[in-house]
N, C-alpha and C positions, 0 to 999 in steps of 0.2 A: 168283446175282448177275446173270447175263446176262439171265435172264427179268425180273428187277426193272427193269433198265435199259430193256429193250424195252418193258415195261409203262409206265414213266414217259415214254418217248419217245412212245408211242402216245397217252398221256393228254395230253401237251403239244400234239400235233397236234389231238386232239379238242377241246381247250379253245378253239381258234380257230373251231370250226364254229358258225355261227349260221343255222340253217334250221329252220322249224317242223316239218319232217318228219324231222329227225334229233334224237335225244335229246341234250339239253344236258348237257355235263359242267360242273359248277359248281365243282369243286375237287378237289384231291388232298391227302391227309395222308400225306406220305412219311416222317415221323419215326416210328421204331418199326416193329414188325412186327405184323400184315401191313400192307402199304400199303392205305390206305382211299381209296375214290373216292366223291365226293358227286355224284349224278346228279339230274336232274329227276325228280320222282316220276311213275311210270307205274302208275296205280292198278289196272289190270287185268293187270299182269304181262306175261310174254312172249306173243307171238302164238300159239305152238304150244300152250301150256297153255290159253290162252283159247279157241282153236278146239276143242280136245278137250272143254272144259267145255260146249260148245254141242251135243254129241251128246245125243240124247234120253235115252240110258241113263246118262249121266254122273251120278255121285253129287253132284258139285259144280255141277250145272247151275244157272245163275243165273236160270232162268225166261225166257230169251231164245230165240227160235227160231234155227235155223241162218241164216247170212247169205243175204239175198236177192241177186238178180243186181245190183241197184243198190248194195248194200253191198259186194259183191265188187269191183265196178268202182271204188268209192270207195277201198277198201283198196289195190287195185292201183295206182291213180293216186298215192296218198299215198306208197306204197313207191317207185314209179318217180321221183317228184319228189325224195324224199330222196336217192336214188341219183344222179339227174342233178346235184344239188348237189355230192355227193362227187366225181363225175367232173369237174365244173368245177374242183374244188380239186385235181385230179390225184391223187385218192385211190382206189385199187382196194381193194374191201372184202375179197375172197377167201373170205368165209365167210357170204354172204347166205343166210339160211334163216329159217323162221318163228320158230325158237328165238331168233334174234338180232334180231327186230323186237319192239317193245314197244307196248302198247296203253294210251293215256291215258284219263283219267276220262271224256272225251267220245267215246271209242272211236276217236279218231284213231290211225292206225298210224304209228310212227316207226322209222327205222333206229337200232339201238342196239347196245350190248354188243359192242364191237369186241374179239373174242377173250376175252370174259369169261364165257361160258356153258359152256365145255367140260366143267367138272366135273359140271354137272347132267345134261347129255345125253350122257354119255360113249359110249353105244352108237351115237350118230350119227357117231362118228369111227373111223377105222381107220388103223393104223400100216402104211404100205406100205414094205416093204424097208428097215427101219431108219431111215426118215425120220421127221419129226414126224407128229403125228396129222392125218389128212386127212378132210374131210367128203365122202367119195367119192360118196355118193348125190346130192349137190348140185352136183357138179363137171362142167365141160364136158370134152369129149373131149380137147381140146388141153392142158388142165390135167393130166388123168390121164396122158396120153402123154408130154408134154414138160415138164411143170411150168410152163407158161406161164399167167400170170394177167393179165387185162386187163379193161377195162370190158365187153368182149364176153363174157368168161367169167362176169363178174358177171351179164350179161343171161341167160345159160343158167340160172344159179342162180335168177334172178328167175322164170323159167318154172316152176321146181320150187316156188317159194313160191306161185305161182298154183295149182299142183296141190295144195299143202297146204291152201290156203284152200278149194278146192272139195271136198276129201276130208275136211275137218275134221281135218287133220293126221295122216293115216295115215302109216305108214313108207313112203317111196318104194321101189319095187322089192321090195315085201314078198315073201318067199319065196326071194329070191336072196341068196346070200352076198355079202360085200363083193368077193371075188375075181371072182365071176360078174358083178357090177355093172360092175366095171372093164372086163372083156372085152366085155360087152354094149354099153356106151356107146362104147368105143373102136372097136367094129365098126359103129357107126352107129345103135345102138338108142336109144330114148327111152321115157319113161313112157306107159302107156295112159291114156286119159281116165278120170277117176272117173265112177261112175254118175251119171246126171242132170246132167252138167256142161253148163252153158249153152254154146251154140255160139260165142258171142262170146268167151268165156274160152278155149275150145278153140283158136280161131284165134290168139289172143295167144300161147298156149303154143307152138304149132307154129312161130310166128315166132322165138321165143326159142331153139328147139331145132334151128335150122339147123346142120348139121354144120360148114359153113364159117363161121368167126366173122365174116367180112366181110359175110355175108348177114343177120346178125341186126340188128334195129333198135337205135337208141340209146334211152336212157331218156327223153330229151326227145321223141322220136318217139312213144313209148308214151303219155306224158302228152297229147301233141297229139291222138292217136287217141281219148282218153277224155274230153277236156276239156269237151265239150258235155253230159255226163251226170253232172256232179259237183255236190256241195253248193254253194249260192250263195256260201259264204264262201271257197271254194277259191282264187279269184283273189287275194283279199286276203292269204292266208298262204303261197301257194306260191312256190317258187323259180322255177318255169316262167314265172309272170306278173310276176316282180320286175324291177326296174331292173337288177339284177345280171346277169340273163340276156339283156339286150338286146344 
């Protein structure tokens, strides 16, 4: 019952979100079991599956090449814009990862699935000392050490999403156990750059992975860094350029 109440509370918060880069929650059917959620249709599914389908050897390859630098920058800005909106609404995501971003019919990336994808990607979560399931490979050192979650820890996770975009959704810290990842990150470690990762994206990741949370950029600062290289329609749809952000 507690989970159901949490779920409905989360849904009621989400229902108030109106941002082009956050998946719209259209309604909830709370009568009967299970509780049903009606979301905006995201034709290409979650970003993790979509990125994996772009690998040359993928059986479900849609015939599209891996993302260009331009497309990576666009994805990053859309993601950061959705997160900037959530931050303005005082909402900390706590589980930002490619599996929790969705891809629309026109390939726009949106923040979505607030705690709704745990069943599909259960290997991405780890139960630490009797607590709930934690996405340790996406978590900031202060979250792992002290259980602190803020927009700055979301920014660390955003860096891991950039890494997923450039690696076509490899598993972060491949070859390390969850326990080893915990120790490595709390001791100041972070991910290596994927092969052929553009320098511009590498620089963004490094900013996100500052050990001191206060040294990390804000999501609005990320959009500001990228805004001159985006699709011409971005100013019309973004939170960054909206009256709400003035």
